[in-house]
C-alpha positions in Angstrom: 94.7 121.0 111.7 91.6 119.7 110.0 88.8 118.8 112.5 85.6 116.8 112.5 82.5 117.1 114.5 82.9 113.8 116.2 81.2 113.4 119.8 83.4 114.1 122.4 85.7 111.1 123.7 84.5 109.0 126.4 86.2 109.9 129.7 89.5 107.6 130.3 89.4 104.7 132.7 91.1 106.9 135.4 89.7 110.4 135.2 91.5 111.5 138.3 94.9 110.7 136.8 97.5 113.2 137.9 98.3 115.3 134.9 101.6 114.9 133.3 104.5 117.2 134.3 103.6 119.8 131.6 100.1 120.1 133.2 98.1 118.8 130.3 96.9 115.5 129.7 97.4 113.9 126.3 93.9 112.7 125.4 94.1 111.8 121.7 96.9 110.6 119.4 96.5 111.8 115.7 98.1 109.0 113.6 98.8 109.9 110.1 99.6 106.4 109.5 100.7 106.6 106.0 101.9 109.3 103.7 100.3 107.5 100.6 96.8 108.0 99.4 94.6 106.2 96.8 93.2 109.6 95.8 94.7 112.6 94.3 92.5 115.2 95.7 92.8 118.8 94.3 92.1 120.5 97.7 94.2 118.4 100.2 95.5 120.3 103.0 98.7 118.2 103.0 100.1 116.6 99.9 100.3 112.7 100.2 101.9 110.6 97.6 99.4 109.1 95.1 99.3 105.3 95.3 97.4 103.8 92.5 98.5 100.1 92.8 97.9 97.4 95.2 101.4 97.6 96.9 101.8 101.1 98.6 105.3 102.4 98.7 104.8 105.7 100.6 106.2 105.9 104.4 103.8 104.0 106.8 104.4 103.7 110.4 105.4 100.1 111.6 102.9 98.2 113.7 105.5 97.7 116.5 106.1 101.4 116.7 102.5 102.3 116.6 101.8 100.1 119.6 104.9 101.4 121.4 103.6 104.9 121.0 100.2 104.1 122.3 101.4 102.3 125.3 103.7 105.3 126.2 100.7 107.5 125.9 98.4 105.7 128.2 100.2 107.0 131.4 99.8 110.5 130.0 96.0 110.4 129.9 95.2 108.8 126.5 91.7 107.7 125.9 91.5 107.7 122.1 93.2 107.5 118.7 92.5 109.0 115.4 93.6 107.1 112.3 93.9 109.3 109.2 96.6 109.9 106.4 97.0 110.0 103.5 94.4 107.3 103.4 94.6 105.1 106.5 92.9 102.0 105.1 95.9 101.4 102.5 98.2 101.0 105.5 99.6 97.5 104.9 98.9 96.5 108.3 95.6 98.4 109.0 93.5 95.6 110.1 96.2 94.6 112.6 96.3 98.1 113.9 92.4 97.8 114.5 92.6 94.5 116.1 95.2 95.7 118.6 93.1 99.0 119.3 90.0 96.8 119.9 91.8 95.1 122.7 93.0 98.4 124.3 89.4 99.7 124.7 90.7 103.1 123.3 88.2 105.1 121.4 89.0 104.9 117.6 88.2 107.6 115.2 88.8 106.9 111.3 89.0 109.4 108.5 88.8 107.8 105.3 87.7 108.3 101.5 85.8 105.1 101.9 87.3 103.3 98.7 89.1 100.5 100.5 86.4 99.6 103.1 85.7 95.9 103.2 83.3 94.0 105.4 86.4 92.8 107.4 87.7 96.2 108.0 84.3 97.6 109.0 83.9 94.7 111.4 87.1 95.5 113.0 86.1 99.1 113.4 82.9 98.1 115.0 84.8 96.0 117.6 86.6 99.0 118.7 85.3 101.2 121.6 82.8 103.8 120.6 84.1 104.1 117.0 83.5 107.2 114.8 84.1 107.0 111.1 84.1 109.9 108.6 83.8 109.3 104.8 84.7 112.0 102.3 82.1 112.6 99.6 82.8 115.8 97.6 80.0 116.0 95.3 76.4 114.8 94.9 77.2 112.9 91.7 80.0 110.9 90.3 81.2 113.6 87.8 81.8 116.1 90.6 83.2 114.0 93.3 85.6 112.1 90.8 86.8 115.5 89.5 87.7 116.6 93.0 89.2 113.4 94.0 91.2 112.9 90.8 90.2 109.1 90.6 87.5 107.9 88.2 85.0 105.5 90.0 86.0 107.0 93.4 82.3 108.1 93.9 80.8 104.6 93.6 83.6 103.1 95.9 82.8 105.7 98.5 79.2 105.0 98.6 79.9 101.4 98.7 82.1 102.0 101.7 79.2 103.9 103.4 77.0 100.8 102.8 79.5 98.6 104.2 79.8 100.6 107.3 76.0 100.8 107.8 75.7 97.0 107.3 77.8 96.5 110.3 76.0 99.2 112.4 78.1 102.2 111.9 76.5 105.3 110.7 79.4 107.4 109.5 79.7 111.2 109.1 79.9 112.4 105.6 82.5 115.2 105.1 82.3 117.5 101.9 85.0 120.3 101.2 83.1 123.1 99.6 84.6 124.9 96.6 83.2 126.5 93.6 82.5 123.4 91.6 80.3 121.8 94.3 78.9 124.5 96.3 75.4 124.1 94.5 75.3 120.4 95.6 75.3 120.8 99.3 71.6 120.4 99.8 71.6 117.3 97.4 74.7 115.8 99.5 72.7 116.0 102.7 69.8 114.2 101.0 72.0 111.5 99.5 73.8 111.1 102.9 70.6 110.6 104.8 69.3 108.2 102.2 72.7 106.1 102.4 72.5 105.9 106.2 75.0 108.4 107.3 74.4 110.1 110.9 75.5 113.6 109.7 77.3 115.8 107.2 80.2 118.1 107.8 80.9 120.8 105.3 84.5 121.9 105.4 86.0 125.0 103.8 89.0 124.5 101.6 92.1 125.9 103.4 95.0 127.6 101.8 97.7 125.0 102.6 99.4 122.7 100.1 97.1 121.6 97.3 94.3 123.7 98.8 96.6 126.8 98.4 97.0 126.1 94.8 93.1 125.8 94.6 92.9 129.3 96.2 95.3 130.9 93.8 93.6 129.4 90.8 90.3 131.0 91.9 88.7 127.5 92.3 87.7 128.0 95.9 85.0 130.6 97.3 86.0 134.1 98.1 85.4 135.0 101.7 82.4 137.2 100.8 80.8 134.0 99.3 82.0 131.9 102.2 80.2 134.4 104.7 77.1 134.3 102.8 77.2 130.4 102.5 77.7 130.2 106.2 74.5 132.2 106.9 72.5 129.9 104.5 73.7 126.8 106.1 72.8 128.0 109.6 69.5 129.6 108.8 68.2 127.5 106.0 69.9 124.1 105.4 70.3 123.0 109.1 66.7 123.7 110.4 65.3 121.5 107.4 68.0 118.9 107.0 66.9 115.2 107.7 70.1 114.4 109.5 72.6 116.6 111.6 74.6 119.3 109.5 77.8 120.8 110.8 79.8 123.5 109.1 83.5 124.7 109.6 82.7 128.4 109.7 84.8 130.2 112.4 83.4 130.6 115.7 83.0 134.4 115.2 80.5 133.7 112.4 78.4 131.3 114.2 75.2 132.0 116.0 75.7 131.2 119.8 73.3 128.2 119.6 75.4 126.5 117.3 78.7 126.7 119.2 77.7 124.1 121.9 75.7 121.3 120.0 75.1 118.7 122.5 75.7 115.8 120.1 78.5 117.4 118.1 80.7 118.9 120.7 82.6 122.1 120.1 84.3 122.1 116.6 87.8 123.4 117.6 91.2 122.0 117.4 92.2 120.1 120.6 95.7 121.6 120.6 96.2 121.3 124.3 95.3 117.6 124.3 96.7 115.9 121.1 99.7 115.3 119.3 100.4 114.0 115.8 102.5 111.0 114.7 103.5 110.9 110.9 103.7 108.0 108.7 107.5 108.1 108.9 107.3 107.7 112.6 107.9 111.4 113.8 106.2 113.2 116.3 104.6 116.5 115.0 102.1 119.1 115.8 99.8 117.4 113.3 99.9 116.4 109.6 101.3 119.7 108.6 104.6 118.5 109.9 104.9 116.7 106.5 105.3 120.2 105.0 106.6 122.2 107.8 109.9 120.6 109.2 110.0 123.0 112.3 106.8 121.5 113.5 108.2 118.1 113.7 109.3 117.2 117.2 111.6 114.2 116.9 111.6 110.5 115.8 109.5 108.2 118.1 112.3 105.4 117.7 114.8 107.6 119.6 112.6 110.1 121.5 110.1 109.2 124.3 106.6 110.6 123.9 106.9 111.7 127.4 109.8 113.9 126.9 108.1 115.4 123.7 104.9 116.0 125.4 106.3 117.6 128.6 109.3 119.4 127.2 109.1 120.3 123.5 109.5 124.1 123.3 106.9 124.6 120.4 104.1 122.8 122.6 105.3 124.8 125.7 105.1 127.9 123.7 101.4 127.3 122.3 100.4 126.3 125.9 101.7 129.4 127.4 100.5 131.7 124.6 97.0 130.6 123.7 94.8 132.7 123.7 96.5 135.7 125.1 99.2 136.1 122.4 97.0 135.7 119.4 97.6 138.6 116.9 95.5 140.7 114.5 91.9 140.0 114.4 92.1 136.7 116.3 93.8 138.8 119.2 90.7 141.2 119.4 88.0 138.5 118.9 85.7 138.0 121.8 85.7 134.2 120.9 89.4 133.6 120.9 89.3 131.8 124.2 86.7 129.4 122.6 88.2 128.8 119.3 92.1 129.4 120.2 92.7 130.9 116.7 91.0 128.0 115.0 94.0 126.1 113.7 97.5 126.9 114.9 98.9 124.6 112.1 97.3 126.6 109.1 98.0 129.9 110.9 101.7 129.1 111.0 101.8 127.5 107.5 100.6 131.2 106.2 102.6 133.3 108.5 105.2 131.2 110.2 104.1 132.6 113.4 102.3 130.3 116.0 100.0 133.1 117.1 99.2 134.5 113.7 95.3 135.1 112.9 93.3 132.6 111.3 93.1 133.2 107.4 89.4 133.2 107.1 88.9 135.8 109.9 91.8 137.8 108.6 90.5 138.0 105.1 87.0 138.8 106.4 88.3 141.8 108.4 90.0 143.0 105.2 86.7 142.9 103.4 84.9 144.6 106.2 83.0 141.4 106.9 84.0 140.4 110.5 81.1 140.7 112.9 81.6 143.9 115.0 79.5 142.2 117.7 82.3 139.7 118.3 85.1 142.2 118.8 86.4 143.3 122.2 85.5 146.9 123.0 88.3 149.4 122.0 90.3 150.6 124.9 89.3 153.9 126.3 
């Protein structure tokens, strides 16, 4: 489950609300509002349908169903909604969705490639409660970014999208997925983001799921040895001198303690106990990985109530009862597992078909002899 370092959501209007029957508040709905995308990114952790024209045909959640789900979630503790995809801005009723969310006073997070951002959309996002927007820029120049995104001209459109957001008073976060092709552009990207008015930069590691798996297999991503060194460079060299805030999706076990509890950035971990995904076809799922892993889809929102899914779904119950105590392999022995919860249940399941399997990065690091010994639990006497 891909995460961003957005500030923690504002408390709900009724912080003393009694928890649902399962004992866990549903704080954020992750809406994968459409299964289509106007980019064809080489590294995408899911595989949305490429939509090149102005009339998208990929499944997209209907407005009435969207609002019905949100209203069902509010008594469960909802205080925020994340809009992602695919590319959320190509949803045929995206502006209507934003206008509705502005009325709800729920916090809104938007993950976008920026290509379809208009002043009208930017203004609607600004009208929402405490909005947070991330824009993906995968290179410091058009040649690199457009190669990653698979669409010529996407770099210039993304920069225009950032400019449009800044013009209405939103300073977005820029997200770059690091791979062999762009690893030497990280410092230049931070400078570019600062110059364009972004608030921060987040560097993601390409994960071995869907298209990202093909990149791993083709040797286009970085080996774990390179990733460990890169993380050290980011923490020790890049972050201290960066003109804006910089975050890196290094696993917790590889981060200095000072980087784990950044006041402005929150803790970069999956909120598995407080979120649920909604796919573009209207199904509840663990997250977007449900588009690729059917057993992580929990039912059609048209026929099954959210309350029933949230309180009784066996997969969610198993995760709640098992994390972190049932984590296996290196994650089961790591001192940080109570903080990171195995980093990403969805990705771990994709690789091993086991909800409590270890995170791929840490597993590979252990095999290479690079896992920090200081972050391991003492061996039993």
